[in-house]
PyMOL Python script that loads the backbone (N, CA, C, O; Angstrom):
from pymol import cmd

cmd.read_pdbstr("""\
ATOM      1  N   MET A   1      65.583  45.513 161.099  1.00  0.00           N
ATOM      2  CA  MET A   1      65.945  44.942 162.379  1.00  0.00           C
ATOM      3  C   MET A   1      67.182  44.053 162.251  1.00  0.00           C
ATOM      4  O   MET A   1      68.103  44.156 163.062  1.00  0.00           O
ATOM      5  N   ALA A   2      67.211  43.184 161.240  1.00  0.00           N
ATOM      6  CA  ALA A   2      68.356  42.287 161.057  1.00  0.00           C
ATOM      7  C   ALA A   2      69.626  43.087 160.800  1.00  0.00           C
ATOM      8  O   ALA A   2      70.704  42.710 161.260  1.00  0.00           O
ATOM      9  N   GLY A   3      69.502  44.198 160.061  1.00  0.00           N
ATOM     10  CA  GLY A   3      70.664  45.042 159.801  1.00  0.00           C
ATOM     11  C   GLY A   3      71.215  45.647 161.073  1.00  0.00           C
ATOM     12  O   GLY A   3      72.430  45.736 161.249  1.00  0.00           O
ATOM     13  N   ALA A   4      70.328  46.066 161.962  1.00  0.00           N
ATOM     14  CA  ALA A   4      70.760  46.644 163.235  1.00  0.00           C
ATOM     15  C   ALA A   4      71.470  45.599 164.092  1.00  0.00           C
ATOM     16  O   ALA A   4      72.473  45.894 164.742  1.00  0.00           O
ATOM     17  N   VAL A   5      70.943  44.380 164.088  1.00  0.00           N
ATOM     18  CA  VAL A   5      71.565  43.302 164.851  1.00  0.00           C
ATOM     19  C   VAL A   5      72.945  42.981 164.289  1.00  0.00           C
ATOM     20  O   VAL A   5      73.892  42.784 165.050  1.00  0.00           O
ATOM     21  N   ALA A   6      73.069  42.927 162.971  1.00  0.00           N
ATOM     22  CA  ALA A   6      74.360  42.646 162.336  1.00  0.00           C
ATOM     23  C   ALA A   6      75.364  43.753 162.646  1.00  0.00           C
ATOM     24  O   ALA A   6      76.533  43.474 162.912  1.00  0.00           O
ATOM     25  N   ALA A   7      74.917  44.998 162.614  1.00  0.00           N
ATOM     26  CA  ALA A   7      75.806  46.123 162.918  1.00  0.00           C
ATOM     27  C   ALA A   7      76.276  46.056 164.365  1.00  0.00           C
ATOM     28  O   ALA A   7      77.450  46.291 164.651  1.00  0.00           O
ATOM     29  N   LEU A   8      75.362  45.737 165.278  1.00  0.00           N
ATOM     30  CA  LEU A   8      75.732  45.618 166.683  1.00  0.00           C
ATOM     31  C   LEU A   8      76.707  44.467 166.890  1.00  0.00           C
ATOM     32  O   LEU A   8      77.671  44.596 167.644  1.00  0.00           O
ATOM     33  N   ALA A   9      76.461  43.343 166.224  1.00  0.00           N
ATOM     34  CA  ALA A   9      77.360  42.191 166.335  1.00  0.00           C
ATOM     35  C   ALA A   9      78.752  42.541 165.819  1.00  0.00           C
ATOM     36  O   ALA A   9      79.750  42.154 166.426  1.00  0.00           O
ATOM     37  N   ALA A  10      78.828  43.257 164.724  1.00  0.00           N
ATOM     38  CA  ALA A  10      80.130  43.660 164.175  1.00  0.00           C
ATOM     39  C   ALA A  10      80.859  44.580 165.148  1.00  0.00           C
ATOM     40  O   ALA A  10      82.072  44.471 165.325  1.00  0.00           O
ATOM     41  N   LEU A  11      80.115  45.486 165.777  1.00  0.00           N
ATOM     42  CA  LEU A  11      80.722  46.404 166.738  1.00  0.00           C
ATOM     43  C   LEU A  11      81.261  45.644 167.936  1.00  0.00           C
ATOM     44  O   LEU A  11      82.371  45.914 168.395  1.00  0.00           O
ATOM     45  N   VAL A  12      80.485  44.697 168.448  1.00  0.00           N
ATOM     46  CA  VAL A  12      80.911  43.910 169.594  1.00  0.00           C
ATOM     47  C   VAL A  12      82.123  43.068 169.247  1.00  0.00           C
ATOM     48  O   VAL A  12      83.064  42.988 170.036  1.00  0.00           O
ATOM     49  N   LEU A  13      82.117  42.441 168.086  1.00  0.00           N
ATOM     50  CA  LEU A  13      83.216  41.559 167.703  1.00  0.00           C
ATOM     51  C   LEU A  13      84.502  42.316 167.410  1.00  0.00           C
ATOM     52  O   LEU A  13      85.588  41.779 167.626  1.00  0.00           O
ATOM     53  N   THR A  14      84.408  43.543 166.925  1.00  0.00           N
ATOM     54  CA  THR A  14      85.630  44.290 166.647  1.00  0.00           C
ATOM     55  C   THR A  14      86.154  44.970 167.891  1.00  0.00           C
ATOM     56  O   THR A  14      87.302  45.415 167.908  1.00  0.00           O
ATOM     57  N   GLY A  15      85.331  45.064 168.952  1.00  0.00           N
ATOM     58  CA  GLY A  15      85.800  45.636 170.205  1.00  0.00           C
ATOM     59  C   GLY A  15      86.305  47.042 170.019  1.00  0.00           C
ATOM     60  O   GLY A  15      85.688  47.846 169.320  1.00  0.00           O
ATOM     61  N   CYS A  16      87.434  47.343 170.648  1.00  0.00           N
ATOM     62  CA  CYS A  16      87.974  48.691 170.621  1.00  0.00           C
ATOM     63  C   CYS A  16      89.148  48.821 169.655  1.00  0.00           C
ATOM     64  O   CYS A  16      89.890  49.801 169.723  1.00  0.00           O
ATOM     65  N   SER A  17      89.327  47.874 168.778  1.00  0.00           N
ATOM     66  CA  SER A  17      90.427  47.911 167.827  1.00  0.00           C
ATOM     67  C   SER A  17      90.274  49.114 166.902  1.00  0.00           C
ATOM     68  O   SER A  17      89.158  49.511 166.567  1.00  0.00           O
ATOM     69  N   SER A  18      91.404  49.690 166.491  1.00  0.00           N
ATOM     70  CA  SER A  18      91.372  50.828 165.593  1.00  0.00           C
ATOM     71  C   SER A  18      91.274  50.395 164.133  1.00  0.00           C
ATOM     72  O   SER A  18      91.268  51.236 163.234  1.00  0.00           O
ATOM     73  N   ILE A  19      91.197  49.096 163.897  1.00  0.00           N
ATOM     74  CA  ILE A  19      91.109  48.584 162.535  1.00  0.00           C
ATOM     75  C   ILE A  19      89.937  47.606 162.471  1.00  0.00           C
ATOM     76  O   ILE A  19      89.712  46.835 163.404  1.00  0.00           O
ATOM     77  N   SER A  20      89.190  47.644 161.364  1.00  0.00           N
ATOM     78  CA  SER A  20      88.047  46.744 161.241  1.00  0.00           C
ATOM     79  C   SER A  20      88.020  45.999 159.913  1.00  0.00           C
ATOM     80  O   SER A  20      87.181  45.120 159.713  1.00  0.00           O
ATOM     81  N   SER A  21      88.925  46.339 159.010  1.00  0.00           N
ATOM     82  CA  SER A  21      88.998  45.641 157.735  1.00  0.00           C
ATOM     83  C   SER A  21      90.428  45.682 157.227  1.00  0.00           C
ATOM     84  O   SER A  21      91.218  46.547 157.605  1.00  0.00           O
ATOM     85  N   GLY A  22      90.744  44.718 156.353  1.00  0.00           N
ATOM     86  CA  GLY A  22      92.075  44.677 155.773  1.00  0.00           C
ATOM     87  C   GLY A  22      92.466  43.264 155.408  1.00  0.00           C
ATOM     88  O   GLY A  22      91.633  42.358 155.407  1.00  0.00           O
ATOM     89  N   THR A  23      93.729  43.078 155.102  1.00  0.00           N
ATOM     90  CA  THR A  23      94.267  41.775 154.744  1.00  0.00           C
ATOM     91  C   THR A  23      94.651  41.021 156.012  1.00  0.00           C
ATOM     92  O   THR A  23      95.322  41.567 156.888  1.00  0.00           O
ATOM     93  N   VAL A  24      94.226  39.773 156.105  1.00  0.00           N
ATOM     94  CA  VAL A  24      94.566  38.944 157.253  1.00  0.00           C
ATOM     95  C   VAL A  24      96.046  38.575 157.156  1.00  0.00           C
ATOM     96  O   VAL A  24      96.472  37.941 156.190  1.00  0.00           O
ATOM     97  N   THR A  25      96.833  38.980 158.171  1.00  0.00           N
ATOM     98  CA  THR A  25      98.269  38.684 158.179  1.00  0.00           C
ATOM     99  C   THR A  25      98.639  37.661 159.239  1.00  0.00           C
ATOM    100  O   THR A  25      99.776  37.191 159.287  1.00  0.00           O
ATOM    101  N   GLY A  26      97.674  37.314 160.092  1.00  0.00           N
ATOM    102  CA  GLY A  26      97.932  36.319 161.129  1.00  0.00           C
ATOM    103  C   GLY A  26      96.646  35.972 161.849  1.00  0.00           C
ATOM    104  O   GLY A  26      95.643  36.677 161.742  1.00  0.00           O
ATOM    105  N   LYS A  27      96.692  34.871 162.587  1.00  0.00           N
ATOM    106  CA  LYS A  27      95.539  34.408 163.351  1.00  0.00           C
ATOM    107  C   LYS A  27      96.018  33.968 164.726  1.00  0.00           C
ATOM    108  O   LYS A  27      97.125  33.449 164.871  1.00  0.00           O
ATOM    109  N   GLU A  28      95.178  34.179 165.733  1.00  0.00           N
ATOM    110  CA  GLU A  28      95.530  33.775 167.100  1.00  0.00           C
ATOM    111  C   GLU A  28      94.309  33.156 167.773  1.00  0.00           C
ATOM    112  O   GLU A  28      93.222  33.734 167.765  1.00  0.00           O
ATOM    113  N   TYR A  29      94.503  31.977 168.354  1.00  0.00           N
ATOM    114  CA  TYR A  29      93.443  31.282 169.082  1.00  0.00           C
ATOM    115  C   TYR A  29      93.931  30.998 170.488  1.00  0.00           C
ATOM    116  O   TYR A  29      95.040  30.501 170.680  1.00  0.00           O
ATOM    117  N   SER A  30      93.099  31.314 171.474  1.00  0.00           N
ATOM    118  CA  SER A  30      93.394  30.969 172.866  1.00  0.00           C
ATOM    119  C   SER A  30      92.247  30.104 173.373  1.00  0.00           C
ATOM    120  O   SER A  30      91.100  30.549 173.376  1.00  0.00           O
ATOM    121  N   PRO A  31      92.533  28.875 173.802  1.00  0.00           N
ATOM    122  CA  PRO A  31      91.448  28.000 174.260  1.00  0.00           C
ATOM    123  C   PRO A  31      90.834  28.497 175.568  1.00  0.00           C
ATOM    124  O   PRO A  31      91.450  29.264 176.307  1.00  0.00           O
ATOM    125  N   ALA A  32      89.626  28.051 175.833  1.00  0.00           N
ATOM    126  CA  ALA A  32      88.960  28.379 177.087  1.00  0.00           C
ATOM    127  C   ALA A  32      89.751  27.764 178.244  1.00  0.00           C
ATOM    128  O   ALA A  32      90.406  26.734 178.085  1.00  0.00           O
ATOM    129  N   TYR A  33      89.678  28.408 179.404  1.00  0.00           N
ATOM    130  CA  TYR A  33      90.351  27.865 180.584  1.00  0.00           C
ATOM    131  C   TYR A  33      89.652  28.360 181.851  1.00  0.00           C
ATOM    132  O   TYR A  33      88.829  29.275 181.805  1.00  0.00           O
ATOM    133  N   THR A  34      89.989  27.750 182.961  1.00  0.00           N
ATOM    134  CA  THR A  34      89.462  28.178 184.247  1.00  0.00           C
ATOM    135  C   THR A  34      90.618  28.485 185.187  1.00  0.00           C
ATOM    136  O   THR A  34      91.706  27.919 185.073  1.00  0.00           O
ATOM    137  N   THR A  35      90.357  29.391 186.112  1.00  0.00           N
ATOM    138  CA  THR A  35      91.291  29.666 187.194  1.00  0.00           C
ATOM    139  C   THR A  35      90.510  29.555 188.500  1.00  0.00           C
ATOM    140  O   THR A  35      89.293  29.742 188.528  1.00  0.00           O
ATOM    141  N   THR A  36      91.216  29.251 189.562  1.00  0.00           N
ATOM    142  CA  THR A  36      90.585  29.162 190.873  1.00  0.00           C
ATOM    143  C   THR A  36      91.312  30.088 191.831  1.00  0.00           C
ATOM    144  O   THR A  36      92.542  30.115 191.875  1.00  0.00           O
ATOM    145  N   SER A  37      90.549  30.835 192.587  1.00  0.00           N
ATOM    146  CA  SER A  37      91.130  31.700 193.612  1.00  0.00           C
ATOM    147  C   SER A  37      90.376  31.472 194.913  1.00  0.00           C
ATOM    148  O   SER A  37      89.274  30.923 194.911  1.00  0.00           O
ATOM    149  N   LEU A  38      90.961  31.886 196.004  1.00  0.00           N
ATOM    150  CA  LEU A  38      90.311  31.763 197.299  1.00  0.00           C
ATOM    151  C   LEU A  38      89.748  33.116 197.699  1.00  0.00           C
ATOM    152  O   LEU A  38      90.402  34.148 197.545  1.00  0.00           O
ATOM    153  N   GLN A  39      88.543  33.097 198.207  1.00  0.00           N
ATOM    154  CA  GLN A  39      87.879  34.320 198.640  1.00  0.00           C
ATOM    155  C   GLN A  39      87.440  34.124 200.089  1.00  0.00           C
ATOM    156  O   GLN A  39      86.917  33.075 200.463  1.00  0.00           O
ATOM    157  N   CYS A  40      87.667  35.155 200.886  1.00  0.00           N
ATOM    158  CA  CYS A  40      87.267  35.080 202.287  1.00  0.00           C
ATOM    159  C   CYS A  40      85.743  35.061 202.366  1.00  0.00           C
ATOM    160  O   CYS A  40      85.065  35.905 201.780  1.00  0.00           O
ATOM    161  N   TYR A  41      85.221  34.081 203.102  1.00  0.00           N
ATOM    162  CA  TYR A  41      83.774  33.903 203.217  1.00  0.00           C
ATOM    163  C   TYR A  41      83.254  34.414 204.561  1.00  0.00           C
ATOM    164  O   TYR A  41      82.104  34.840 204.665  1.00  0.00           O
ATOM    165  N   SER A  42      84.099  34.371 205.579  1.00  0.00           N
ATOM    166  CA  SER A  42      83.666  34.786 206.915  1.00  0.00           C
ATOM    167  C   SER A  42      84.833  35.411 207.671  1.00  0.00           C
ATOM    168  O   SER A  42      85.938  34.870 207.686  1.00  0.00           O
ATOM    169  N   PHE A  43      84.574  36.553 208.297  1.00  0.00           N
ATOM    170  CA  PHE A  43      85.587  37.246 209.089  1.00  0.00           C
ATOM    171  C   PHE A  43      85.324  37.037 210.575  1.00  0.00           C
ATOM    172  O   PHE A  43      84.175  36.967 211.013  1.00  0.00           O
ATOM    173  N   GLY A  44      86.391  36.940 211.331  1.00  0.00           N
ATOM    174  CA  GLY A  44      86.310  36.873 212.788  1.00  0.00           C
ATOM    175  C   GLY A  44      87.246  37.912 213.383  1.00  0.00           C
ATOM    176  O   GLY A  44      87.763  38.767 212.663  1.00  0.00           O
ATOM    177  N   LYS A  45      87.463  37.847 214.663  1.00  0.00           N
ATOM    178  CA  LYS A  45      88.335  38.809 215.352  1.00  0.00           C
ATOM    179  C   LYS A  45      89.767  38.749 214.825  1.00  0.00           C
ATOM    180  O   LYS A  45      90.451  39.770 214.753  1.00  0.00           O
ATOM    181  N   ALA A  46      90.211  37.566 214.462  1.00  0.00           N
ATOM    182  CA  ALA A  46      91.594  37.388 214.014  1.00  0.00           C
ATOM    183  C   ALA A  46      91.738  37.465 212.500  1.00  0.00           C
ATOM    184  O   ALA A  46      92.814  37.179 211.973  1.00  0.00           O
ATOM    185  N   GLY A  47      90.680  37.844 211.789  1.00  0.00           N
ATOM    186  CA  GLY A  47      90.748  37.927 210.329  1.00  0.00           C
ATOM    187  C   GLY A  47      89.813  36.923 209.697  1.00  0.00           C
ATOM    188  O   GLY A  47      88.748  36.612 210.231  1.00  0.00           O
ATOM    189  N   CYS A  48      90.227  36.429 208.562  1.00  0.00           N
ATOM    190  CA  CYS A  48      89.380  35.504 207.821  1.00  0.00           C
ATOM    191  C   CYS A  48      89.331  34.147 208.538  1.00  0.00           C
ATOM    192  O   CYS A  48      90.366  33.580 208.889  1.00  0.00           O
ATOM    193  N   THR A  49      88.119  33.646 208.747  1.00  0.00           N
ATOM    194  CA  THR A  49      87.955  32.361 209.423  1.00  0.00           C
ATOM    195  C   THR A  49      87.512  31.251 208.476  1.00  0.00           C
ATOM    196  O   THR A  49      87.581  30.073 208.828  1.00  0.00           O
ATOM    197  N   MET A  50      87.062  31.615 207.287  1.00  0.00           N
ATOM    198  CA  MET A  50      86.624  30.598 206.329  1.00  0.00           C
ATOM    199  C   MET A  50      86.913  31.075 204.905  1.00  0.00           C
ATOM    200  O   MET A  50      86.523  32.169 204.498  1.00  0.00           O
ATOM    201  N   TRP A  51      87.597  30.225 204.180  1.00  0.00           N
ATOM    202  CA  TRP A  51      87.928  30.539 202.786  1.00  0.00           C
ATOM    203  C   TRP A  51      87.108  29.663 201.861  1.00  0.00           C
ATOM    204  O   TRP A  51      86.865  28.493 202.158  1.00  0.00           O
ATOM    205  N   MET A  52      86.680  30.226 200.740  1.00  0.00           N
ATOM    206  CA  MET A  52      85.912  29.478 199.738  1.00  0.00           C
ATOM    207  C   MET A  52      86.626  29.564 198.398  1.00  0.00           C
ATOM    208  O   MET A  52      87.044  30.649 197.994  1.00  0.00           O
ATOM    209  N   PRO A  53      86.773  28.440 197.699  1.00  0.00           N
ATOM    210  CA  PRO A  53      87.345  28.524 196.348  1.00  0.00           C
ATOM    211  C   PRO A  53      86.308  29.107 195.383  1.00  0.00           C
ATOM    212  O   PRO A  53      85.124  28.780 195.449  1.00  0.00           O
ATOM    213  N   VAL A  54      86.776  29.967 194.498  1.00  0.00           N
ATOM    214  CA  VAL A  54      85.920  30.560 193.475  1.00  0.00           C
ATOM    215  C   VAL A  54      86.528  30.210 192.116  1.00  0.00           C
ATOM    216  O   VAL A  54      87.695  30.502 191.855  1.00  0.00           O
ATOM    217  N   VAL A  55      85.732  29.587 191.262  1.00  0.00           N
ATOM    218  CA  VAL A  55      86.201  29.181 189.941  1.00  0.00           C
ATOM    219  C   VAL A  55      85.775  30.243 188.929  1.00  0.00           C
ATOM    220  O   VAL A  55      84.605  30.620 188.869  1.00  0.00           O
ATOM    221  N   HIS A  56      86.725  30.717 188.142  1.00  0.00           N
ATOM    222  CA  HIS A  56      86.464  31.711 187.096  1.00  0.00           C
ATOM    223  C   HIS A  56      86.652  31.037 185.737  1.00  0.00           C
ATOM    224  O   HIS A  56      87.659  30.371 185.499  1.00  0.00           O
ATOM    225  N   TYR A  57      85.687  31.214 184.863  1.00  0.00           N
ATOM    226  CA  TYR A  57      85.738  30.634 183.519  1.00  0.00           C
ATOM    227  C   TYR A  57      86.094  31.725 182.519  1.00  0.00           C
ATOM    228  O   TYR A  57      85.488  32.797 182.520  1.00  0.00           O
ATOM    229  N   TRP A  58      87.064  31.454 181.677  1.00  0.00           N
ATOM    230  CA  TRP A  58      87.495  32.380 180.628  1.00  0.00           C
ATOM    231  C   TRP A  58      87.237  31.708 179.284  1.00  0.00           C
ATOM    232  O   TRP A  58      87.849  30.680 178.993  1.00  0.00           O
ATOM    233  N   PRO A  59      86.342  32.261 178.451  1.00  0.00           N
ATOM    234  CA  PRO A  59      85.989  31.605 177.183  1.00  0.00           C
ATOM    235  C   PRO A  59      87.134  31.668 176.168  1.00  0.00           C
ATOM    236  O   PRO A  59      88.057  32.475 176.289  1.00  0.00           O
ATOM    237  N   ALA A  60      87.044  30.806 175.183  1.00  0.00           N
ATOM    238  CA  ALA A  60      88.015  30.818 174.085  1.00  0.00           C
ATOM    239  C   ALA A  60      87.935  32.152 173.346  1.00  0.00           C
ATOM    240  O   ALA A  60      86.870  32.764 173.261  1.00  0.00           O
ATOM    241  N   THR A  61      89.073  32.593 172.814  1.00  0.00           N
ATOM    242  CA  THR A  61      89.092  33.817 172.014  1.00  0.00           C
ATOM    243  C   THR A  61      89.702  33.515 170.654  1.00  0.00           C
ATOM    244  O   THR A  61      90.590  32.674 170.517  1.00  0.00           O
ATOM    245  N   TYR A  62      89.201  34.225 169.660  1.00  0.00           N
ATOM    246  CA  TYR A  62      89.640  34.070 168.272  1.00  0.00           C
ATOM    247  C   TYR A  62      89.943  35.460 167.729  1.00  0.00           C
ATOM    248  O   TYR A  62      89.092  36.347 167.788  1.00  0.00           O
ATOM    249  N   GLN A  63      91.144  35.657 167.202  1.00  0.00           N
ATOM    250  CA  GLN A  63      91.534  36.962 166.691  1.00  0.00           C
ATOM    251  C   GLN A  63      92.203  36.839 165.328  1.00  0.00           C
ATOM    252  O   GLN A  63      92.877  35.856 165.020  1.00  0.00           O
ATOM    253  N   LEU A  64      91.990  37.877 164.527  1.00  0.00           N
ATOM    254  CA  LEU A  64      92.677  38.002 163.240  1.00  0.00           C
ATOM    255  C   LEU A  64      93.568  39.221 163.302  1.00  0.00           C
ATOM    256  O   LEU A  64      93.160  40.267 163.807  1.00  0.00           O
ATOM    257  N   ASP A  65      94.786  39.096 162.792  1.00  0.00           N
ATOM    258  CA  ASP A  65      95.700  40.229 162.671  1.00  0.00           C
ATOM    259  C   ASP A  65      95.481  40.823 161.287  1.00  0.00           C
ATOM    260  O   ASP A  65      95.595  40.123 160.281  1.00  0.00           O
ATOM    261  N   LEU A  66      95.167  42.112 161.236  1.00  0.00           N
ATOM    262  CA  LEU A  66      94.848  42.764 159.961  1.00  0.00           C
ATOM    263  C   LEU A  66      95.839  43.859 159.627  1.00  0.00           C
ATOM    264  O   LEU A  66      96.427  44.482 160.511  1.00  0.00           O
ATOM    265  N   ARG A  67      96.016  44.083 158.324  1.00  0.00           N
ATOM    266  CA  ARG A  67      96.791  45.226 157.820  1.00  0.00           C
ATOM    267  C   ARG A  67      95.961  45.883 156.733  1.00  0.00           C
ATOM    268  O   ARG A  67      95.478  45.226 155.811  1.00  0.00           O
ATOM    269  N   ASN A  68      95.804  47.199 156.862  1.00  0.00           N
ATOM    270  CA  ASN A  68      95.092  47.985 155.862  1.00  0.00           C
ATOM    271  C   ASN A  68      95.924  49.241 155.625  1.00  0.00           C
ATOM    272  O   ASN A  68      95.834  50.215 156.373  1.00  0.00           O
ATOM    273  N   GLY A  69      96.732  49.201 154.576  1.00  0.00           N
ATOM    274  CA  GLY A  69      97.668  50.299 154.341  1.00  0.00           C
ATOM    275  C   GLY A  69      98.709  50.307 155.444  1.00  0.00           C
ATOM    276  O   GLY A  69      99.396  49.309 155.660  1.00  0.00           O
ATOM    277  N   SER A  70      98.831  51.437 156.148  1.00  0.00           N
ATOM    278  CA  SER A  70      99.797  51.520 157.243  1.00  0.00           C
ATOM    279  C   SER A  70      99.184  51.141 158.586  1.00  0.00           C
ATOM    280  O   SER A  70      99.891  51.058 159.590  1.00  0.00           O
ATOM    281  N   LYS A  71      97.862  50.909 158.609  1.00  0.00           N
ATOM    282  CA  LYS A  71      97.190  50.521 159.852  1.00  0.00           C
ATOM    283  C   LYS A  71      97.267  49.022 160.054  1.00  0.00           C
ATOM    284  O   LYS A  71      97.048  48.250 159.121  1.00  0.00           O
ATOM    285  N   THR A  72      97.580  48.612 161.273  1.00  0.00           N
ATOM    286  CA  THR A  72      97.563  47.202 161.640  1.00  0.00           C
ATOM    287  C   THR A  72      96.864  47.051 162.978  1.00  0.00           C
ATOM    288  O   THR A  72      96.773  48.006 163.750  1.00  0.00           O
ATOM    289  N   GLY A  73      96.375  45.867 163.249  1.00  0.00           N
ATOM    290  CA  GLY A  73      95.761  45.610 164.543  1.00  0.00           C
ATOM    291  C   GLY A  73      95.038  44.283 164.562  1.00  0.00           C
ATOM    292  O   GLY A  73      94.847  43.637 163.531  1.00  0.00           O
ATOM    293  N   TRP A  74      94.647  43.898 165.747  1.00  0.00           N
ATOM    294  CA  TRP A  74      93.928  42.643 165.955  1.00  0.00           C
ATOM    295  C   TRP A  74      92.446  42.932 166.061  1.00  0.00           C
ATOM    296  O   TRP A  74      92.043  43.963 166.600  1.00  0.00           O
ATOM    297  N   VAL A  75      91.631  42.019 165.544  1.00  0.00           N
ATOM    298  CA  VAL A  75      90.187  42.122 165.655  1.00  0.00           C
ATOM    299  C   VAL A  75      89.657  40.790 166.191  1.00  0.00           C
ATOM    300  O   VAL A  75      90.042  39.722 165.716  1.00  0.00           O
ATOM    301  N   ASP A  76      88.768  40.869 167.185  1.00  0.00           N
ATOM    302  CA  ASP A  76      88.136  39.669 167.736  1.00  0.00           C
ATOM    303  C   ASP A  76      87.030  39.203 166.797  1.00  0.00           C
ATOM    304  O   ASP A  76      86.252  40.010 166.288  1.00  0.00           O
ATOM    305  N   VAL A  77      86.969  37.899 166.576  1.00  0.00           N
ATOM    306  CA  VAL A  77      85.936  37.318 165.717  1.00  0.00           C
ATOM    307  C   VAL A  77      85.366  36.091 166.404  1.00  0.00           C
ATOM    308  O   VAL A  77      85.906  35.624 167.406  1.00  0.00           O
ATOM    309  N   ASP A  78      84.265  35.568 165.860  1.00  0.00           N
ATOM    310  CA  ASP A  78      83.701  34.335 166.400  1.00  0.00           C
ATOM    311  C   ASP A  78      84.429  33.129 165.796  1.00  0.00           C
ATOM    312  O   ASP A  78      85.219  33.269 164.862  1.00  0.00           O
ATOM    313  N   ALA A  79      84.149  31.941 166.349  1.00  0.00           N
ATOM    314  CA  ALA A  79      84.845  30.717 165.922  1.00  0.00           C
ATOM    315  C   ALA A  79      84.620  30.411 164.447  1.00  0.00           C
ATOM    316  O   ALA A  79      85.535  29.958 163.759  1.00  0.00           O
ATOM    317  N   ARG A  80      83.423  30.654 163.964  1.00  0.00           N
ATOM    318  CA  ARG A  80      83.115  30.351 162.557  1.00  0.00           C
ATOM    319  C   ARG A  80      83.919  31.244 161.611  1.00  0.00           C
ATOM    320  O   ARG A  80      84.498  30.764 160.636  1.00  0.00           O
ATOM    321  N   THR A  81      83.950  32.542 161.904  1.00  0.00           N
ATOM    322  CA  THR A  81      84.721  33.474 161.076  1.00  0.00           C
ATOM    323  C   THR A  81      86.197  33.118 161.115  1.00  0.00           C
ATOM    324  O   THR A  81      86.870  33.136 160.085  1.00  0.00           O
ATOM    325  N   TYR A  82      86.701  32.794 162.295  1.00  0.00           N
ATOM    326  CA  TYR A  82      88.107  32.422 162.451  1.00  0.00           C
ATOM    327  C   TYR A  82      88.449  31.218 161.566  1.00  0.00           C
ATOM    328  O   TYR A  82      89.495  31.191 160.918  1.00  0.00           O
ATOM    329  N   ALA A  83      87.556  30.228 161.547  1.00  0.00           N
ATOM    330  CA  ALA A  83      87.799  29.026 160.751  1.00  0.00           C
ATOM    331  C   ALA A  83      87.751  29.312 159.250  1.00  0.00           C
ATOM    332  O   ALA A  83      88.474  28.683 158.477  1.00  0.00           O
ATOM    333  N   GLN A  84      86.910  30.253 158.835  1.00  0.00           N
ATOM    334  CA  GLN A  84      86.741  30.554 157.410  1.00  0.00           C
ATOM    335  C   GLN A  84      87.870  31.419 156.848  1.00  0.00           C
ATOM    336  O   GLN A  84      88.266  31.248 155.695  1.00  0.00           O
ATOM    337  N   GLU A  85      88.383  32.337 157.649  1.00  0.00           N
ATOM    338  CA  GLU A  85      89.392  33.282 157.152  1.00  0.00           C
ATOM    339  C   GLU A  85      90.768  32.631 157.091  1.00  0.00           C
ATOM    340  O   GLU A  85      91.148  31.870 157.981  1.00  0.00           O
ATOM    341  N   ARG A  86      91.502  32.937 156.039  1.00  0.00           N
ATOM    342  CA  ARG A  86      92.864  32.437 155.843  1.00  0.00           C
ATOM    343  C   ARG A  86      93.811  33.627 155.731  1.00  0.00           C
ATOM    344  O   ARG A  86      93.411  34.719 155.327  1.00  0.00           O
ATOM    345  N   VAL A  87      95.067  33.401 156.094  1.00  0.00           N
ATOM    346  CA  VAL A  87      96.080  34.449 155.915  1.00  0.00           C
ATOM    347  C   VAL A  87      96.112  34.814 154.442  1.00  0.00           C
ATOM    348  O   VAL A  87      96.185  33.940 153.577  1.00  0.00           O
ATOM    349  N   GLY A  88      96.058  36.096 154.164  1.00  0.00           N
ATOM    350  CA  GLY A  88      96.021  36.595 152.794  1.00  0.00           C
ATOM    351  C   GLY A  88      94.639  37.002 152.328  1.00  0.00           C
ATOM    352  O   GLY A  88      94.512  37.743 151.353  1.00  0.00           O
ATOM    353  N   ASP A  89      93.575  36.523 153.020  1.00  0.00           N
ATOM    354  CA  ASP A  89      92.206  36.921 152.673  1.00  0.00           C
ATOM    355  C   ASP A  89      91.966  38.370 153.050  1.00  0.00           C
ATOM    356  O   ASP A  89      92.646  38.929 153.910  1.00  0.00           O
ATOM    357  N   ARG A  90      90.980  38.968 152.387  1.00  0.00           N
ATOM    358  CA  ARG A  90      90.505  40.306 152.756  1.00  0.00           C
ATOM    359  C   ARG A  90      89.366  40.120 153.748  1.00  0.00           C
ATOM    360  O   ARG A  90      88.453  39.333 153.500  1.00  0.00           O
ATOM    361  N   TYR A  91      89.408  40.831 154.863  1.00  0.00           N
ATOM    362  CA  TYR A  91      88.389  40.704 155.905  1.00  0.00           C
ATOM    363  C   TYR A  91      87.669  42.045 156.110  1.00  0.00           C
ATOM    364  O   TYR A  91      88.286  43.110 156.090  1.00  0.00           O
ATOM    365  N   GLY A  92      86.356  41.961 156.307  1.00  0.00           N
ATOM    366  CA  GLY A  92      85.579  43.141 156.702  1.00  0.00           C
ATOM    367  C   GLY A  92      85.199  44.078 155.579  1.00  0.00           C
ATOM    368  O   GLY A  92      84.901  45.244 155.836  1.00  0.00           O
ATOM    369  N   GLU A  93      85.198  43.620 154.369  1.00  0.00           N
ATOM    370  CA  GLU A  93      84.853  44.515 153.257  1.00  0.00           C
ATOM    371  C   GLU A  93      83.698  43.955 152.474  1.00  0.00           C
ATOM    372  O   GLU A  93      83.260  44.565 151.498  1.00  0.00           O
TER     373      GLU A  93
END
""", "prot")
cmd.dss("prot")
cmd.show_as("cartoon", "prot")
cmd.util.cbc("prot")
cmd.orient("prot")
């Protein structure tokens, strides 16, 4: 069971990247942020009669840039992995 969970976690964290292991050549961190947009809440004869602000939360992202032979690409990782990995380390092996 634990192996299946670890495999699923690895799949989720690597996303759709074509690379999953290699030498770390760079790191990228984007902090969490929010955006606000207006959404129409009520329509009348003349169009929207009431607008409501909607707050969207975007979580922090952590990525490693990898090179494995001629393949390169970014892989999403969690905060702990991001903190542990250094440029030049081997990742995913």
